[in-house]
N, C-alpha and C positions, 0 to 999 in steps of 0.2 A: 712578347717583344713588341714594342711600339715602333711602327715603321715611320720613317721620315715622310713629310708631306711631298706630294708630287705636283708642284705648281708650274713646272716648266712645260713647254709645248712638246718636247721630245719624250716626255714620260719619265725622265731620269729624276731621281729624288734630289731635292734641294737640301743642303746642309742647314741645320738649325744652329742657332747660337749656343744652345745648351747641348753640345756634342762633346763627348769625351773621346780621347784618342789614347790608345795604349802605345807607349814609347818602345816597348819591347817587341811587339809583333805587328804594329800598325793597324790593329783592329780599331774600328770606330763605330760608335752607336750613340743615340741620344742618351741623356742622363737617365731617363726612365726606360731605357731599352733593355738589352739582354745582359747587362752587367750583373755580376753576382754581388748582392748586397749582404754583407756579413756584420751583424751587430757585435760590437766589442764592448769593453768596459764603459767608456764614456763617449764612444763615437760609433759611427757606422762606416765600414770600409767598403769601397767600390773596387771589385776585383775583376780582372779580365777573364771572360769565360773560355778563352782559347789558351792562354799561356799562364794563367793564375797569378799575374802580376798585380800587386795592390797599387791602384792608381792614386787614390786619395782617401783620406779619412776626414769625415765631417762630424761635427758635434751632433749628438742625438736630438738636441733641442736648440732652437735659435736663441733662446734666452738663458742666461746663467741661472744657477740655483738661487742666487740672492735675488734676482729679478722675479723668479717664480714665487719666492717666499713673500715678496713685497706686494703680490697681487691677490693673496688669499684673503679669506674672511677675517682671520686674526689681524692681518696687516691693516685692513679697512677699519677694524675696531680700534686699533692702536692710533691710527691717524685721526679718528673721530675724537678719542679721548685727548690726544695731544692738542688738537684744534680747540676743543672746549676749554682746556686748561689755559691755553694762550689767551683766549677771549676773557676768561675769568680774571687772569692776571692783569690784562690791560684795563679791565673795568675797575679793579682794586687800585691800580696805580692812578687812574684818572680820578677815582673817588678821593684818594689821599691827597692828590694835587689840588683838587677843588676845595677840600676841607682846609688845607693849609692856606690857600689863597683867601678863603672866606674868613678864617681866623686872623690872617695877617702874618702868619709865620712864613718867612721866606727861606729859601734854601741856604742863604748866607748867614742866617741868624746864629750867633755864637762863634763865628769865625773871627779871629783876631783881625782888627782893622775895620770891621763893620760893626756899627752899633746895634745892640739888641733893641728890638722895638718895645 
């Protein structure tokens, strides 16, 4: 069990911000104190050691499974391929636009109301 810091002159422990309180029996302790930590399906339950009341359930991980999947090597490879394809597409679009401007074919050629060059 992690004991609270004793910063006061009288030697009594000061309460930390990360203190859990059991509403059933009034037991209190730091989050990393004497609470029973029980892993469950997708969470971790903090249980009072005195009355066995479940105080809170917290996710096992701070990031969702989708976020974890977006940080792996496969996701990095996918982002690289996607960025390369976007650069290639932009260069092809620019090349076609430059060729059309060089040849003199405008975007409005062949549309009713505009003369063909």
